[in-house]
PLY file of the C-alpha trace (Angstrom):
ply
format ascii 1.0
element vertex 243
property float x
property float y
property float z
element edge 242
property int vertex1
property int vertex2
end_header
177.60 91.03 -40.84
180.23 90.55 -37.87
183.52 88.93 -38.54
183.50 86.34 -35.52
179.84 84.63 -36.81
180.93 84.92 -40.57
184.29 82.70 -39.78
181.98 80.64 -37.56
180.03 80.11 -40.01
183.05 79.02 -42.46
184.34 76.81 -39.28
180.96 75.30 -39.02
180.94 74.20 -42.75
184.21 72.27 -42.20
182.26 70.50 -39.34
179.26 69.76 -41.15
181.01 68.40 -44.14
183.02 65.77 -41.86
179.52 65.11 -40.31
178.01 64.29 -43.86
180.61 61.45 -44.12
179.55 59.99 -40.53
176.97 56.96 -40.53
174.67 55.82 -37.88
171.09 55.64 -36.98
170.54 59.45 -36.63
172.59 62.82 -36.63
173.22 64.69 -33.73
171.58 68.03 -33.39
174.84 69.80 -34.09
175.32 67.91 -37.06
171.70 68.34 -38.62
172.23 72.02 -37.98
176.16 71.94 -39.52
174.16 70.21 -42.69
172.12 73.30 -42.58
174.81 75.90 -42.53
176.43 73.96 -45.11
173.69 74.09 -47.60
173.41 77.83 -47.14
176.81 78.40 -47.58
176.91 76.46 -50.86
174.06 78.21 -52.11
175.52 81.50 -50.82
179.19 81.22 -51.47
179.50 85.28 -51.47
179.45 85.45 -48.11
182.91 84.18 -47.64
184.23 86.90 -50.18
181.85 89.20 -47.65
183.69 87.90 -44.46
186.74 88.20 -45.92
186.16 91.71 -47.07
184.94 92.41 -43.53
188.27 91.29 -42.30
190.54 93.18 -44.05
188.50 96.36 -43.63
188.32 95.44 -40.01
192.11 95.10 -39.78
192.53 98.59 -41.94
190.29 100.55 -39.75
192.42 98.78 -36.41
195.65 99.96 -38.37
194.29 103.47 -39.22
193.24 103.79 -35.39
196.92 102.76 -33.83
198.56 105.24 -36.62
196.61 107.73 -35.40
197.53 107.24 -31.80
201.54 106.91 -32.96
200.87 110.30 -35.34
199.60 112.03 -32.16
202.76 111.32 -30.19
205.19 110.57 -33.13
204.49 112.59 -35.91
208.22 114.69 -36.06
209.60 111.16 -35.95
208.12 109.81 -38.69
207.83 112.66 -40.99
210.90 114.50 -39.83
213.60 112.57 -38.65
216.79 114.32 -40.07
218.43 111.16 -40.24
216.06 110.03 -43.09
216.68 110.33 -46.58
214.25 112.53 -48.36
213.81 111.85 -52.01
211.90 114.47 -54.54
211.00 118.06 -52.86
212.64 118.30 -49.37
210.09 121.12 -48.80
207.07 119.40 -50.49
203.90 119.85 -48.89
202.87 116.27 -49.29
205.09 113.68 -46.93
204.99 110.16 -48.03
206.97 107.67 -45.73
207.95 104.35 -46.51
209.36 101.96 -44.36
211.19 99.29 -46.43
213.82 96.57 -46.45
216.31 96.23 -48.95
215.63 92.15 -49.25
212.47 92.32 -49.77
211.18 91.35 -53.13
208.01 93.68 -53.06
210.47 96.66 -51.73
212.50 95.66 -55.20
209.45 95.58 -57.44
208.31 99.11 -56.13
211.42 100.95 -57.47
210.84 101.68 -60.74
207.21 103.50 -59.84
208.75 105.11 -56.77
211.39 106.24 -58.96
208.90 107.63 -61.69
206.56 108.71 -58.49
209.22 111.10 -57.42
210.19 112.42 -60.67
206.75 113.45 -61.57
205.04 115.10 -58.20
207.17 117.61 -57.66
205.25 118.73 -54.48
205.65 115.22 -52.78
208.51 114.58 -50.27
209.59 110.98 -49.82
211.05 109.91 -46.67
212.76 106.44 -46.56
212.73 104.70 -43.00
215.72 101.92 -42.92
213.52 98.86 -41.26
215.77 95.54 -41.90
213.51 92.78 -40.85
214.46 89.68 -43.17
218.02 88.84 -42.49
221.45 90.04 -41.47
222.37 91.21 -44.98
219.40 93.33 -44.78
220.94 95.23 -41.57
223.94 95.12 -43.60
222.54 96.89 -46.31
221.01 99.05 -43.95
224.06 100.39 -42.14
225.94 100.98 -45.54
223.16 103.01 -46.71
223.02 104.94 -43.83
227.04 105.56 -44.07
226.26 106.16 -47.64
224.30 109.19 -46.44
227.07 110.75 -44.20
228.87 111.25 -47.58
226.28 112.72 -49.84
225.67 109.14 -51.65
222.48 107.80 -50.04
219.86 107.91 -53.33
222.13 106.09 -55.86
223.41 103.63 -53.45
219.67 103.11 -52.33
218.57 102.44 -55.60
221.56 100.29 -56.37
221.12 98.07 -53.51
217.19 97.81 -53.96
218.01 96.50 -57.63
220.70 94.09 -56.50
219.17 90.29 -56.46
222.05 88.78 -54.37
222.63 91.25 -51.56
225.64 89.83 -49.65
228.79 91.37 -48.38
230.74 91.47 -51.56
227.68 93.03 -53.42
227.27 95.80 -50.93
230.98 96.75 -51.02
230.99 96.75 -54.64
227.99 99.06 -55.00
229.58 101.64 -52.41
232.67 101.62 -54.36
230.76 102.08 -57.46
229.26 104.93 -56.14
232.16 106.73 -54.93
231.80 105.88 -51.39
235.04 106.11 -49.03
234.91 102.33 -47.83
236.99 103.13 -44.60
234.90 106.17 -43.36
231.73 103.93 -44.47
232.56 100.64 -42.43
233.52 102.61 -39.59
230.25 104.83 -39.45
228.39 101.42 -40.37
229.01 100.36 -36.84
228.66 103.62 -35.17
226.31 103.54 -32.00
224.38 106.22 -33.62
223.80 104.00 -36.54
222.69 101.06 -34.45
220.11 103.37 -32.49
218.76 104.88 -35.71
217.66 101.08 -36.75
216.65 100.13 -33.05
214.47 103.29 -32.94
213.15 102.85 -36.41
212.18 99.44 -35.31
210.30 100.99 -32.10
208.83 103.59 -34.36
207.17 101.10 -36.53
205.75 98.84 -33.87
204.02 101.63 -32.24
202.71 102.88 -35.98
201.65 99.21 -36.47
203.72 98.48 -39.25
204.43 94.68 -39.46
206.07 94.24 -42.64
207.80 95.80 -45.72
206.86 97.91 -47.79
204.75 100.02 -45.55
203.82 103.87 -46.27
202.26 106.36 -44.11
200.52 109.01 -46.15
198.82 111.55 -43.94
197.04 109.52 -41.27
196.63 106.54 -43.49
198.68 103.38 -43.60
199.37 101.17 -46.61
200.65 97.99 -46.04
202.46 96.16 -49.29
203.01 97.92 -52.81
199.43 98.88 -54.19
200.35 101.68 -56.44
196.77 102.82 -56.83
196.40 103.41 -53.12
199.55 105.18 -52.92
198.57 107.55 -55.52
194.94 107.73 -54.01
196.73 108.61 -50.69
198.95 111.46 -52.61
195.63 112.91 -54.15
193.90 112.88 -51.00
196.72 114.56 -49.29
196.89 116.97 -52.12
193.21 118.05 -51.75
193.32 118.34 -48.26
195.77 120.65 -48.91
0 1
1 2
2 3
3 4
4 5
5 6
6 7
7 8
8 9
9 10
10 11
11 12
12 13
13 14
14 15
15 16
16 17
17 18
18 19
19 20
20 21
21 22
22 23
23 24
24 25
25 26
26 27
27 28
28 29
29 30
30 31
31 32
32 33
33 34
34 35
35 36
36 37
37 38
38 39
39 40
40 41
41 42
42 43
43 44
44 45
45 46
46 47
47 48
48 49
49 50
50 51
51 52
52 53
53 54
54 55
55 56
56 57
57 58
58 59
59 60
60 61
61 62
62 63
63 64
64 65
65 66
66 67
67 68
68 69
69 70
70 71
71 72
72 73
73 74
74 75
75 76
76 77
77 78
78 79
79 80
80 81
81 82
82 83
83 84
84 85
85 86
86 87
87 88
88 89
89 90
90 91
91 92
92 93
93 94
94 95
95 96
96 97
97 98
98 99
99 100
100 101
101 102
102 103
103 104
104 105
105 106
106 107
107 108
108 109
109 110
110 111
111 112
112 113
113 114
114 115
115 116
116 117
117 118
118 119
119 120
120 121
121 122
122 123
123 124
124 125
125 126
126 127
127 128
128 129
129 130
130 131
131 132
132 133
133 134
134 135
135 136
136 137
137 138
138 139
139 140
140 141
141 142
142 143
143 144
144 145
145 146
146 147
147 148
148 149
149 150
150 151
151 152
152 153
153 154
154 155
155 156
156 157
157 158
158 159
159 160
160 161
161 162
162 163
163 164
164 165
165 166
166 167
167 168
168 169
169 170
170 171
171 172
172 173
173 174
174 175
175 176
176 177
177 178
178 179
179 180
180 181
181 182
182 183
183 184
184 185
185 186
186 187
187 188
188 189
189 190
190 191
191 192
192 193
193 194
194 195
195 196
196 197
197 198
198 199
199 200
200 201
201 202
202 203
203 204
204 205
205 206
206 207
207 208
208 209
209 210
210 211
211 212
212 213
213 214
214 215
215 216
216 217
217 218
218 219
219 220
220 221
221 222
222 223
223 224
224 225
225 226
226 227
227 228
228 229
229 230
230 231
231 232
232 233
233 234
234 235
235 236
236 237
237 238
238 239
239 240
240 241
241 242
């Protein structure tokens, strides 16, 4: 079943339902056809679920196709940008890339499982892409994390920023100080042109790769949108099997 006709049926159901409320000596041919479609869908409601499944599959296929093009053009920028922090094994044979936002509730919820993933998969290098999209606070946190990386403090700061519920400027400064970050240097580094360039280039890379929200994961030639632990683990397993 093609997607457009399937959704045409759903739209027709709405029209048919409206037509059923009409009064008059005779129904139009369109109303009669609508009645038939409505009756069919009511007898076979599973076609709506099937249509939604087809839509999701098409979206995934489109995303994978866009990602393959982006990977062909930007593989080193996605996997091997030296500005990005790499958790886990820097020399791991399997690369997992996460585009994230510090204020994203799903990114926050994923943190414990990602910590476990990094700790238990010794062949995985986990690349973190600063992709602030939700607010100015998101960008402030990303800039602070980049500044912390320059002082070798990225990983503890990253985890603390994700764990923080109220991510305002005061909380960001508190987290940096608690992790031994030199505040004067961090504040200067946070506003450097190179810091701005890193964030802007990550946004451009995300757009080219089909990343539209956070978190988004790239494993091999596959994009996983949202935090779906089973899919991430399956992606790692597939990459491991492929060698």
